[in-house]
Each structure stands twice: as C-alpha cells, then as structure tokens.
KEKE-3310 file (N, C-alpha, C; in steps of 0.2 Angstrom, whole numbers, plus 5000, padded with zeros to 4 digits):
npx = (5561:5553:5552:5541:5532:5535:5531:5518:5516:5518:5507:5496:5499:5497:5483:5477:5482:5474:5461:5461:5460:5451:5443:5446:5444:5429:5422:5425:5425:5412:5394:5381:5371:5355:5342:5335:5335:5325:5328:5326:5327:5341:5348:5352:5363:5374:5370:5373:5387:5392:5389:5399:5410:5412:5406:5395:5379:5377:5372:5382:5392:5407:5422:5421:5428:5441:5447:5445:5435:5423:5418:5405:5402:5394:5385:5390:5390:5395:5389:5395:5388:5376:5369:5360:5357:5361:5352:5334:5323:5311:5310:5312:5305:5302:5297:5287:5284:5277:5285:5279:5273:5285:5290:5280:5280:5296:5299:5296:5280:5281:5275:5275:5272:5260:5260:5267:5275:5292:5308:5319:5328:5324:5321:5333:5346:5360:5379:5382:5374:5360:5342:5327:5319:5325:5334:5349:5365:5378:5395:5399:5411:5417:5417:5404:5389:5377:5360:5351:5337:5330:5319:5318:5326:5317:5309:5297:5282:5270:5275:5270:5258:5263:5272:5273:5269:5277:5289:5294:5309:5326:5341:5336:5338:5338:5341:5355:5372:5385:5401:5409:5401:5400:5414:5416:5410:5415:5428:5426:5422:5432:5444:5453:5461:5459:5451:5442:5435:5424:5424:5414:5413:5409:5399:5392:5399:5410:5427:5437:5449:5451:5460:5461:5467:5469:5453:5453:5443:5445:5450:5439:5428:5432:5432:5417:5414:5420:5411:5413:5409:5392:5376:5362:5348:5333:5323:5307:5287:5279:5287:5299:5312:5328:5335:5347:5358:5376:5388:5399:5403:5409:5421:5428:5430:5438:5449:5456:5460:5474:5478:5476:5470)
npy = (5680:5691:5709:5712:5702:5706:5719:5716:5706:5715:5724:5714:5710:5724:5726:5716:5721:5732:5726:5720:5729:5736:5726:5726:5739:5740:5730:5717:5710:5715:5711:5708:5724:5721:5727:5737:5732:5727:5717:5699:5686:5676:5685:5697:5698:5697:5707:5718:5715:5719:5733:5736:5733:5741:5738:5741:5733:5722:5712:5707:5699:5699:5700:5704:5714:5724:5714:5703:5691:5691:5681:5678:5673:5658:5643:5628:5626:5634:5647:5647:5652:5658:5652:5648:5636:5633:5626:5622:5609:5615:5625:5620:5618:5606:5600:5602:5608:5618:5629:5625:5613:5607:5607:5600:5588:5582:5588:5590:5590:5600:5599:5607:5617:5620:5611:5616:5614:5610:5612:5604:5600:5582:5580:5587:5584:5575:5572:5558:5550:5541:5548:5545:5549:5547:5555:5563:5570:5574:5575:5578:5573:5585:5593:5600:5601:5590:5586:5575:5563:5547:5536:5524:5523:5529:5530:5532:5528:5532:5535:5531:5538:5551:5555:5560:5550:5553:5556:5547:5542:5537:5545:5558:5574:5586:5598:5608:5614:5623:5621:5631:5643:5641:5643:5654:5661:5655:5659:5673:5678:5672:5670:5682:5689:5681:5673:5679:5676:5683:5678:5672:5670:5659:5666:5673:5685:5694:5688:5685:5687:5676:5671:5664:5657:5660:5652:5642:5635:5622:5618:5619:5611:5600:5597:5598:5586:5576:5577:5588:5601:5606:5608:5615:5616:5626:5629:5634:5633:5648:5657:5666:5666:5656:5650:5642:5638:5635:5627:5621:5611:5617:5612:5611:5623:5627:5622:5626:5639:5650:5660:5668:5681)
npz = (5383:5372:5366:5361:5367:5380:5383:5380:5392:5404:5402:5403:5418:5423:5420:5428:5439:5442:5441:5451:5460:5461:5463:5478:5483:5481:5484:5492:5504:5505:5507:5495:5492:5488:5488:5482:5470:5455:5448:5441:5455:5453:5446:5453:5462:5453:5445:5454:5459:5446:5443:5455:5449:5439:5426:5413:5411:5400:5386:5377:5367:5372:5381:5398:5405:5401:5390:5399:5407:5416:5430:5442:5460:5463:5469:5467:5452:5438:5424:5407:5398:5392:5378:5364:5352:5334:5325:5326:5328:5326:5320:5311:5294:5287:5298:5302:5315:5329:5345:5356:5353:5352:5364:5372:5367:5368:5378:5397:5409:5423:5439:5449:5442:5439:5429:5417:5403:5400:5391:5400:5416:5421:5406:5399:5387:5388:5390:5380:5387:5386:5391:5400:5390:5379:5374:5370:5370:5361:5353:5334:5323:5318:5328:5332:5339:5345:5348:5351:5347:5349:5343:5349:5361:5369:5384:5390:5396:5389:5376:5360:5360:5362:5356:5338:5321:5312:5318:5324:5325:5324:5330:5328:5326:5337:5340:5336:5338:5331:5327:5321:5326:5340:5343:5340:5348:5364:5362:5360:5372:5383:5376:5375:5385:5396:5413:5427:5443:5456:5474:5487:5505:5517:5524:5514:5511:5499:5497:5492:5474:5459:5447:5430:5415:5397:5388:5375:5360:5359:5370:5378:5369:5371:5385:5384:5378:5387:5397:5407:5405:5401:5395:5400:5400:5400:5393:5393:5390:5386:5387:5377:5378:5375:5387:5387:5394:5396:5406:5421:5434:5450:5453:5442:5436:5447:5444:5434:5440:5442:5449:5463:5474)
capx = (5553:5555:5551:5534:5529:5537:5526:5511:5516:5515:5501:5490:5499:5494:5478:5475:5483:5467:5455:5460:5462:5443:5439:5448:5440:5423:5419:5429:5422:5405:5388:5377:5366:5351:5334:5331:5336:5320:5327:5324:5332:5346:5352:5353:5369:5376:5372:5377:5394:5395:5390:5403:5415:5411:5403:5389:5376:5375:5373:5387:5398:5412:5424:5418:5433:5449:5447:5444:5427:5421:5412:5401:5403:5390:5385:5390:5392:5395:5389:5402:5386:5368:5371:5354:5359:5359:5347:5332:5319:5303:5311:5313:5298:5301:5293:5278:5281:5279:5289:5277:5273:5292:5289:5277:5284:5301:5300:5289:5277:5283:5270:5275:5272:5254:5261:5269:5281:5299:5316:5323:5328:5324:5321:5338:5351:5368:5383:5384:5370:5352:5338:5322:5315:5327:5339:5357:5371:5384:5400:5402:5419:5419:5416:5396:5387:5371:5354:5348:5331:5330:5311:5320:5329:5312:5307:5292:5276:5266:5278:5266:5254:5265:5276:5269:5271:5284:5295:5298:5313:5332:5346:5334:5343:5332:5347:5363:5377:5389:5408:5407:5395:5403:5420:5415:5406:5418:5435:5426:5423:5438:5451:5456:5466:5457:5445:5442:5429:5424:5423:5412:5416:5403:5395:5389:5405:5415:5431:5443:5447:5454:5460:5461:5470:5464:5450:5448:5438:5448:5449:5430:5424:5435:5428:5408:5414:5422:5404:5414:5404:5386:5372:5358:5342:5329:5316:5300:5281:5277:5293:5301:5319:5329:5337:5352:5366:5382:5390:5402:5403:5415:5428:5430:5432:5443:5455:5458:5463:5482:5480:5472:5471)
capy = (5684:5697:5714:5712:5698:5710:5723:5711:5703:5720:5726:5709:5712:5729:5725:5713:5724:5736:5722:5717:5736:5737:5721:5726:5745:5739:5722:5714:5712:5717:5707:5714:5726:5719:5729:5742:5730:5724:5709:5692:5685:5675:5690:5702:5698:5700:5714:5722:5717:5721:5738:5738:5733:5745:5733:5741:5728:5720:5706:5707:5693:5700:5699:5709:5719:5725:5708:5698:5689:5690:5676:5677:5669:5652:5639:5622:5628:5640:5649:5647:5658:5658:5650:5645:5633:5637:5624:5619:5605:5618:5629:5617:5618:5598:5594:5604:5610:5626:5627:5623:5607:5603:5606:5591:5580:5582:5592:5586:5595:5604:5598:5614:5626:5618:5606:5618:5608:5611:5606:5605:5595:5576:5579:5588:5578:5574:5570:5551:5545:5544:5549:5543:5554:5546:5560:5562:5575:5570:5578:5573:5572:5591:5597:5602:5598:5590:5585:5570:5559:5540:5532:5515:5525:5533:5523:5534:5522:5534:5537:5529:5543:5557:5555:5559:5546:5556:5560:5541:5538:5538:5550:5565:5580:5591:5606:5608:5619:5622:5622:5638:5647:5642:5643:5664:5663:5654:5663:5682:5679:5669:5668:5686:5689:5675:5677:5684:5676:5684:5673:5674:5664:5655:5670:5676:5690:5693:5687:5683:5686:5673:5672:5658:5658:5660:5645:5641:5631:5614:5616:5618:5605:5594:5597:5597:5579:5572:5578:5593:5605:5602:5610:5616:5620:5632:5630:5633:5636:5654:5662:5663:5664:5648:5647:5639:5639:5628:5626:5617:5612:5623:5608:5612:5629:5630:5617:5632:5644:5650:5667:5671:5689)
capz = (5381:5366:5366:5361:5373:5387:5384:5382:5398:5409:5399:5407:5424:5425:5419:5434:5445:5442:5442:5459:5465:5460:5469:5485:5486:5481:5483:5497:5513:5506:5507:5488:5495:5484:5490:5477:5462:5452:5443:5446:5463:5451:5443:5459:5466:5448:5444:5459:5456:5439:5445:5459:5447:5434:5420:5411:5409:5392:5383:5371:5367:5372:5389:5402:5407:5398:5388:5404:5407:5425:5433:5449:5465:5463:5471:5462:5445:5432:5418:5403:5394:5389:5369:5360:5347:5327:5323:5331:5323:5327:5315:5301:5289:5286:5303:5304:5322:5333:5350:5360:5351:5354:5372:5375:5366:5369:5385:5400:5414:5428:5442:5452:5438:5436:5424:5412:5400:5399:5391:5406:5422:5418:5397:5396:5386:5392:5384:5377:5390:5386:5396:5398:5386:5371:5370:5372:5367:5357:5349:5330:5321:5317:5332:5331:5345:5343:5353:5348:5348:5346:5347:5352:5367:5372:5389:5392:5394:5381:5369:5355:5358:5362:5348:5330:5320:5307:5323:5325:5321:5327:5329:5325:5327:5339:5341:5334:5341:5326:5328:5319:5331:5345:5343:5341:5357:5366:5360:5362:5380:5385:5373:5375:5391:5402:5416:5434:5447:5463:5479:5495:5511:5521:5526:5511:5511:5495:5501:5487:5467:5455:5439:5425:5410:5391:5387:5367:5358:5359:5376:5379:5368:5376:5392:5383:5376:5394:5402:5413:5403:5400:5393:5406:5397:5404:5388:5394:5388:5387:5387:5370:5378:5376:5392:5385:5398:5395:5412:5421:5438:5453:5454:5436:5437:5450:5442:5428:5442:5441:5455:5469:5478)
cpx = (5556:5553:5544:5530:5530:5530:5519:5510:5514:5510:5495:5493:5497:5487:5474:5477:5476:5461:5454:5460:5453:5441:5440:5445:5432:5418:5421:5429:5415:5401:5385:5371:5361:5344:5333:5333:5328:5322:5327:5329:5339:5350:5355:5361:5374:5378:5374:5384:5397:5393:5396:5410:5418:5408:5396:5386:5374:5375:5377:5391:5406:5417:5421:5422:5440:5452:5449:5437:5427:5415:5409:5402:5395:5390:5384:5392:5390:5395:5395:5396:5380:5368:5366:5360:5357:5353:5342:5325:5313:5301:5312:5306:5297:5295:5287:5278:5281:5285:5286:5274:5279:5290:5286:5279:5290:5304:5295:5288:5281:5277:5270:5272:5266:5255:5264:5276:5288:5304:5321:5322:5330:5325:5329:5343:5358:5372:5384:5381:5363:5349:5332:5315:5317:5331:5347:5361:5376:5387:5402:5408:5421:5416:5409:5393:5380:5365:5350:5343:5331:5323:5314:5323:5322:5310:5303:5287:5272:5268:5273:5262:5258:5270:5273:5272:5278:5292:5299:5303:5319:5336:5342:5336:5337:5336:5354:5366:5383:5396:5410:5406:5399:5411:5421:5412:5411:5423:5434:5425:5430:5444:5454:5463:5464:5452:5446:5435:5431:5420:5420:5414:5409:5398:5392:5393:5409:5423:5439:5442:5451:5454:5462:5464:5463:5461:5449:5445:5440:5447:5444:5428:5427:5431:5419:5410:5417:5415:5407:5411:5398:5382:5365:5353:5337:5323:5310:5294:5279:5282:5297:5309:5320:5331:5342:5360:5370:5387:5395:5401:5410:5421:5431:5434:5438:5450:5459:5460:5471:5486:5474:5474:5466)
cpy = (5689:5704:5714:5709:5700:5712:5718:5710:5707:5722:5723:5710:5717:5730:5721:5715:5729:5732:5721:5723:5739:5731:5723:5734:5744:5736:5718:5717:5715:5711:5710:5715:5725:5724:5734:5736:5726:5719:5706:5689:5682:5680:5697:5703:5700:5704:5720:5721:5719:5730:5741:5739:5739:5744:5738:5733:5727:5715:5703:5701:5695:5700:5707:5716:5718:5718:5701:5697:5688:5686:5676:5674:5664:5646:5631:5622:5634:5641:5649:5655:5654:5657:5647:5641:5637:5633:5622:5617:5609:5623:5628:5616:5611:5594:5596:5607:5616:5622:5625:5616:5602:5601:5601:5586:5577:5584:5589:5592:5596:5603:5604:5621:5624:5614:5610:5614:5614:5607:5607:5599:5586:5575:5581:5584:5581:5571:5561:5545:5546:5545:5544:5543:5552:5550:5560:5567:5573:5576:5575:5573:5581:5594:5601:5597:5595:5585:5583:5566:5554:5538:5527:5516:5527:5528:5528:5530:5527:5536:5535:5534:5549:5559:5555:5553:5548:5558:5552:5537:5538:5541:5556:5571:5584:5600:5603:5615:5619:5624:5630:5643:5648:5642:5651:5664:5662:5658:5671:5683:5676:5668:5675:5688:5682:5674:5677:5680:5677:5676:5676:5668:5663:5658:5675:5683:5689:5694:5687:5684:5681:5673:5664:5661:5659:5651:5646:5634:5625:5613:5615:5611:5601:5592:5594:5587:5573:5573:5583:5600:5602:5606:5609:5619:5621:5632:5630:5635:5642:5659:5661:5663:5656:5647:5641:5639:5632:5631:5619:5618:5616:5619:5611:5618:5631:5627:5620:5638:5644:5656:5668:5677:5688)
cpz = (5377:5367:5367:5367:5379:5389:5387:5390:5404:5408:5404:5414:5425:5426:5425:5441:5447:5444:5451:5463:5464:5467:5477:5487:5485:5480:5489:5501:5511:5506:5500:5493:5487:5484:5485:5468:5459:5447:5446:5452:5459:5449:5447:5458:5458:5445:5449:5459:5450:5440:5449:5454:5440:5427:5418:5408:5403:5391:5376:5373:5368:5380:5392:5405:5406:5399:5393:5405:5416:5425:5442:5454:5465:5466:5467:5457:5443:5427:5414:5399:5391:5379:5366:5353:5341:5324:5326:5327:5323:5322:5309:5298:5288:5292:5306:5312:5324:5339:5354:5362:5352:5361:5374:5371:5369:5378:5389:5405:5419:5434:5448:5450:5435:5428:5416:5409:5399:5394:5396:5412:5418:5410:5395:5394:5387:5390:5384:5383:5390:5391:5395:5393:5378:5369:5374:5367:5366:5353:5343:5328:5320:5321:5333:5337:5343:5349:5350:5350:5345:5348:5352:5359:5373:5377:5392:5390:5388:5376:5362:5354:5359:5357:5344:5327:5315:5310:5326:5325:5327:5327:5325:5327:5331:5340:5337:5336:5336:5328:5327:5324:5336:5348:5343:5348:5360:5368:5362:5370:5383:5384:5372:5379:5397:5406:5423:5438:5455:5468:5484:5498:5512:5522:5522:5507:5504:5500:5495:5479:5465:5448:5436:5418:5403:5392:5378:5365:5357:5365:5379:5375:5370:5382:5390:5383:5383:5398:5408:5411:5400:5400:5398:5403:5402:5401:5390:5392:5390:5389:5380:5371:5379:5383:5392:5390:5396:5401:5414:5430:5444:5453:5446:5434:5441:5449:5436:5433:5443:5445:5459:5473:5484)
residu = (UNK:UNK:UNK:UNK:UNK:UNK:UNK:UNK:UNK:UNK:UNK:UNK:UNK:UNK:UNK:UNK:UNK:UNK:UNK:UNK:UNK:UNK:UNK:UNK:UNK:UNK:UNK:UNK:UNK:UNK:UNK:UNK:UNK:UNK:UNK:UNK:UNK:UNK:UNK:UNK:UNK:UNK:UNK:UNK:UNK:UNK:UNK:UNK:UNK:UNK:UNK:UNK:UNK:UNK:UNK:UNK:UNK:UNK:UNK:UNK:UNK:UNK:UNK:UNK:UNK:UNK:UNK:UNK:UNK:UNK:UNK:UNK:UNK:UNK:UNK:UNK:UNK:UNK:UNK:UNK:UNK:UNK:UNK:UNK:UNK:UNK:UNK:UNK:UNK:UNK:UNK:UNK:UNK:UNK:UNK:UNK:UNK:UNK:UNK:UNK:UNK:UNK:UNK:UNK:UNK:UNK:UNK:UNK:UNK:UNK:UNK:UNK:UNK:UNK:UNK:UNK:UNK:UNK:UNK:UNK:UNK:UNK:UNK:UNK:UNK:UNK:UNK:UNK:UNK:UNK:UNK:UNK:UNK:UNK:UNK:UNK:UNK:UNK:UNK:UNK:UNK:UNK:UNK:UNK:UNK:UNK:UNK:UNK:UNK:UNK:UNK:UNK:UNK:UNK:UNK:UNK:UNK:UNK:UNK:UNK:UNK:UNK:UNK:UNK:UNK:UNK:UNK:UNK:UNK:UNK:UNK:UNK:UNK:UNK:UNK:UNK:UNK:UNK:UNK:UNK:UNK:UNK:UNK:UNK:UNK:UNK:UNK:UNK:UNK:UNK:UNK:UNK:UNK:UNK:UNK:UNK:UNK:UNK:UNK:UNK:UNK:UNK:UNK:UNK:UNK:UNK:UNK:UNK:UNK:UNK:UNK:UNK:UNK:UNK:UNK:UNK:UNK:UNK:UNK:UNK:UNK:UNK:UNK:UNK:UNK:UNK:UNK:UNK:UNK:UNK:UNK:UNK:UNK:UNK:UNK:UNK:UNK:UNK:UNK:UNK:UNK:UNK:UNK:UNK:UNK:UNK:UNK:UNK:UNK:UNK:UNK:UNK:UNK:UNK:UNK:UNK:UNK:UNK:UNK:UNK:UNK)
# end
C-alpha cells in the first residue's frame, strides 16, 4: 500500500470510527421517538434516525454522511433510492396519453382505496417475467432498463376494451431508465466510500451498525439482471410523485456486509 493509499485508508477508518461513535452515543439502545413527527408513518423512523446521526433531511443524490450512504432498518427489503425513469410513454406526444389515462390502461384498481388506479403491486413489471398485465422489465444490451408492454402477453379478460387500438402492440416501451442517468444516481450515492445500515433487534431497539463496501453501477445493474434488485412502483392517480423505488431483499443487503459494530 503506497502513501496515498495508506492516507486514504486511514481517512476511511477515521470516518467509520466517527460514524460508529455517533451511533453509539445517539442511537444504540434506543427506540425511535416519533411522537412529535408529522411525517407519514413510513418515514418517521428514518427522519428520527437522520436527526440522531446529524444528517439534514434532503432529497439530494449524494451520500448522507462523510461519503457514506445511510440505510435505516426495514423489515424484508431496503431501498436503494426513489429513482424515476427518464422516459414515460404518457410524456411522449406520439401516444396522446396523460398520466391518469396511463394508469387506467396499464395499472390496476385498488379496492381498498375506492378503486383508485395505480401502477403498483400486480401491475408493476418484474425482471424477465411477464405479469398478467402483459408487462415485463428488461435490461437491454446497453444496460438501459426498460418497462415493456406486449398486447399478446396481456392476460386481462377485458384487454380489448381497456387498451386503445394504437397501444395494442408488442414490446411497447412504457418507461426507460437510461444507463447514463442510473449510473450517476447509483454511484453518487453508493460508490464514494460505501454505505452503512442501522439495525434494530426484535424489540425494535437499535442494537447494531453494519458497513458495506462501495457499489458501482456494474455491480448494481448485474443485481437488476438477476432479479436481486427490483423495481417497486407506487405510482397512483391523484399524486404527482412517481414513487419509483428500487429495492433489494435484506438477504441481498446482508450478503454485502463487510463489518459489524
């Protein structure tokens, strides 16, 4: 290890020490106190953790703390980020669609939400596996991610009525995440120094902090190809946010852990 590498290694060691110290002083052994928070339920714990770790709440695509991205404890799966596509068919003038029409054609009604249409759940495309809505997620040869619709794969009984004639096509691109944009999003967050995650025990008390190495775009897109990293859409009528989460099951995140404290 040369002098520059040694200095860089020492910097990372010192930064990790500071993060662990913050965790031990402000988080470890505690349950989040969210009684004063007016943030939606899913974000309360994360906001509390940000405050304890001295992280200003923001939507910037940069690492949270001194070059490390922080992830909070979640059950089952953990998000990489809420990253919308570069292209949506409803923004393409050639198809004469608005966002609501897109959702009623390619999404489904939620009976628990007064039949509000959303592009989520069963209608959300998964990698290399067509759903009943005729949709699939694929990574092309240039590492772009495509959400595709094929009329012949659409298994809905009413598809002849639901889908307008000009959309009764195969391999119709509904959304596209370009390699160029996704590489920036992934590597700005995860390829600086790495990431860490704050873990709770079965009683909901923070008990451990774990670190993972850098994640570059090649590693990330390989995870998408293998279905280890997946698109988890929550787009719905009545809200302008796309809720385009990219997540992985916690087993995958656990496989990336290199240190525990």
